[in-house]
C-alpha positions as CSV (number, residue, x, y, z in Angstrom):
1,M,3.4,-5.9,29.8
2,T,6.6,-7.7,27.3
3,E,9.7,-5.3,28.0
4,N,11.2,-4.1,24.6
5,A,8.7,-5.8,22.2
6,T,9.2,-2.8,19.5
7,F,10.1,-3.5,16.0
8,S,9.8,-1.5,12.9
9,L,7.7,-1.2,10.1
10,Y,8.2,0.4,7.2
11,D,4.8,3.5,6.1
12,L,3.3,2.9,2.3
13,R,2.5,4.9,-0.2
14,V,-0.2,3.5,-3.2
15,T,0.5,5.8,-6.3
16,V,-1.8,5.0,-9.2
17,T,0.7,4.9,-12.1
18,E,-1.2,4.6,-15.5
19,I,-5.0,4.4,-16.4
20,R,-5.0,1.8,-19.6
21,G,-8.4,1.7,-20.4
22,R,-11.2,3.9,-18.8
23,S,-11.7,5.5,-15.3
24,V,-14.8,4.3,-14.3
25,C,-14.0,5.0,-10.4
26,G,-13.1,7.8,-11.1
27,M,-9.6,7.4,-10.1
28,N,-6.4,9.3,-11.9
29,V,-3.2,8.4,-12.3
30,G,-1.4,10.7,-9.6
31,D,-4.0,9.5,-7.4
32,W,-2.5,8.0,-3.6
33,F,-3.1,6.8,0.0
34,E,-0.8,5.8,2.2
35,L,-0.9,2.8,4.6
36,R,1.0,4.6,8.2
37,H,1.8,2.8,11.6
38,S,1.1,-0.9,10.7
39,S,-2.7,-0.5,9.9
40,Q,-4.0,3.5,9.6
41,L,-4.8,3.9,6.3
42,V,-5.0,8.0,5.0
43,L,-6.2,9.2,1.4
44,P,-5.4,13.8,0.6
45,E,-8.8,15.1,2.4
46,G,-11.8,15.3,-0.9
47,K,-10.2,12.0,-2.3
48,H,-11.5,8.6,-2.7
49,F,-9.5,5.1,-3.6
50,C,-12.0,2.4,-5.8
51,I,-12.5,-0.1,-3.4
52,Y,-12.2,-2.5,-6.3
53,A,-8.2,-1.0,-6.8
54,L,-7.3,-1.2,-3.4
55,G,-8.5,-5.4,-3.2
56,A,-5.6,-5.8,-5.1
57,V,-3.7,-4.7,-3.1
58,L,-4.4,-5.0,0.4
59,P,-3.5,-8.6,0.4
60,L,0.7,-7.0,-0.1
61,L,1.0,-4.2,1.9
62,A,1.8,-6.5,5.0
63,A,4.3,-8.2,3.3
64,K,5.9,-4.7,1.5
65,Q,5.9,-3.0,5.4
66,R,8.6,-5.5,6.2
67,E,12.2,-6.2,5.7
68,L,12.5,-9.2,2.8
69,D,15.0,-11.0,1.6
70,K,17.0,-9.0,-1.2
71,N,15.8,-12.0,-3.7
72,D,12.1,-12.5,-2.5
73,W,10.5,-12.2,-5.4
74,L,8.2,-9.0,-3.5
75,A,11.2,-7.0,-2.8
76,S,11.3,-6.3,-6.1
77,D,8.5,-6.9,-8.2
78,N,5.9,-3.2,-7.0
79,T,4.0,-3.1,-9.6
80,V,-0.5,-4.1,-9.4
81,V,-3.2,-3.9,-12.0
82,C,-7.2,-3.2,-11.1
83,P,-9.0,-6.5,-11.5
84,D,-11.0,-4.4,-14.0
85,P,-10.6,-5.4,-17.0
86,E,-12.1,-2.1,-19.2
87,E,-9.9,0.0,-16.5
88,G,-6.5,-2.0,-16.2
89,L,-5.4,1.4,-13.3
90,V,-1.6,0.1,-12.8
91,M,-0.7,1.1,-8.6
92,R,3.1,1.4,-7.3
93,I,3.7,0.2,-3.9
94,E,6.7,2.1,-2.6
95,R,8.0,3.0,0.7
96,L,8.2,4.9,2.9
97,G,10.7,5.9,6.0
98,K,10.5,2.8,8.6
99,V,8.0,3.6,11.9
100,E,9.0,2.0,15.5
101,L,6.3,0.3,17.2
102,D,5.4,-1.3,20.3
103,K,3.9,-4.6,20.2
104,N,1.8,-3.6,23.7
105,D,0.1,-1.2,21.7
106,L,-0.4,-2.9,19.0
107,T,-3.5,-6.2,19.3
């Protein structure tokens, strides 16, 4: 085991902020999910999140969990739009608190 193998990541929340078309997938403004402790996807009890909207936001989440240079576009751009042209579901990625993790507990 490696000693002092701790590091910090941000927990994230992704929230639906707008639906520019019609909500075919059953999502509503205000629906959300959180990414906690590096890899845990959390949804409110009894709720769902569209896999296509999730697919649009997934590539950005690992970067948004980390400290970024203030001039990096990922530091300031927080909006993602679902690729379904009829839906136009808009999501905001926001950072919650930082969590301390131990590399030895992860793969």
